[in-house]
Structures are given as C-alpha cells and as structure tokens.
N, C-alpha and C positions, 0 to 999 in steps of 0.2 A: 678374492674370497682367500681367506686363509684357511691353513689344515693344520690340525692340533693332535699330538698324540700325548695323553696323561697316564702317568701312572696312577693307577687305583690303590691306597695303601691297605694291606691288612683285608683285603676283600677275594680271598679264594672262592672260585677258581677263576674268576676274570682278575688279572694284575693291569690291565690298562684299557683305555678308552679314547677312540678315535672320533673326533667331529668337525664340523667348519663354523668358522666364524666369518662374519663379514666385517669386524673392528678390532682392534685391542688397542691396549693402553698401558705403556710402561714406561720406567725410565732406567737409565744405565744404573743407577743407585738404589734402585728398590730390587726388595726381594720378588715382587710379586707383579704378576701380568694380570691385568683386568680386560676380559672377554665382554664384550656388547655385543647382545643377542636381540631379535624383536620377538617377542612372542604374544601373539594377539592383537600387534601394533603397539606393544608397550616396551621400552627399551629395558630390557634385561641385563645387569653387569654382575660378572662371577669373577671372584678374587681368586686365581691359582698360585701359589707359590712355583717360584723359576726353578727349583728343585725339582717337583713332581712333572715338569714339563720334559717329556724326551725328545718333542719336534713341535716346530712353529715354522711353518714353512707356506710359501706361495705356491709352492710346485706339485701339482695335484698328484702327476703321475708318480715320481718320488715318495709322496705322502702314500697313495694306494700299494706301491711296491712294499713299502715298511709295514704296513698294515697286516700286508698278506704273510711277509715274512715273520712276524709277531704272532698273528695267530695259527700259523702252521705250527711253530713251536709251543704256544700254548696248549694247542691239540695234542699233541704228541707227548708231551708233559701230564696232562689230565689224563690219557691214557696208562700212564705210568703209576701217576696217584691212584685211579679207579681198580688197578689191577692189585695194588698193594693194600688198598683197602677192603678189597673182596679176601686175600690173602691173611689179614687182620681177623676178619670176622669171623673165617673157617678156625684159624688159631685158636679166638677166643671162645669160639663154640666146643673147638677138642678140650681146651683147659676146662671149661666149666663142664661136660661131661666126664674128665677124666678125673675131678675134683669128687663129682659126685658119686661115680664107680667107688673111690677111695673110701668115702664118708660109708656106702652101704656096705662096704665089705669089713670096716670098722666096727656096724652097726651090729652085723651079725655076731661078732665075737666079744662084744662088749660084755655082756653077761659074763663070760668065763670068770671064773676064779681069780686068774691070773691077772686080770685088767683091774685096775685100781680105780673104779668108777662110783660115786655114791649114790648118782643116779639109782642102779640097780636096787639098792636097799629103801627107796623114798618109794 
C-alpha cells in the first residue's frame, strides 16, 4: 500500500488531502502520477500532477506523522484566520454604524441655509 499527501490548490481552509492507494503508475519523464483505485469492484484512475504531490511513500508511520504535523499547522492557521475574520466583521460593522451616524448628523443640518442642497427646494 502507498500513502499520498496531495496539495489541494485554492481550497481554503483545507490545503491538503491524504489517502492510501494500492497502485500507482508513472514515468521519470512524465509530469503526472496515475493513482489506481478500486471502487465498487471497478478500477478507477486519477491523474495527479507531480507538483501537487507532497508525499508518496510506502512508509505508513512517516505518512501518519507528516499528516499530523500538517493538520496541526492547518488548525493553528485556521484559528488565526477565524480570529481575523471576526475582527474584520467587527470593523465592518463599526464602519457601517459610524457612516450611518455621520449621515444622520448631516441630514439634521441639511435644511440649514448654509448647506447648498437643492433637495430642500424640491
């Protein structure tokens, strides 16, 4: 059995996937690895670019150790992203509230003679 860790491009928050595969096919001069699975008794092949493969190994223990390491980093980074998103949401809400207060304040004085607004004459 072979163990694979593959990058998942543009798939925030998950950046990688790990799986086991019984067989793979490739050549030194090829840019791809073909992974061969059996699903419901049918052979299924999946082509993966070598640049997307982080690990292809027959060492299960190393695979598991590497997966745990990647998962730990991913969890830590996701906590930072979540905190930043919460802060951003709070900042956006504060921005909208501040602008609404500014608009209300202006609307209160808009009828004043010193404010050149045509709407008061319509």
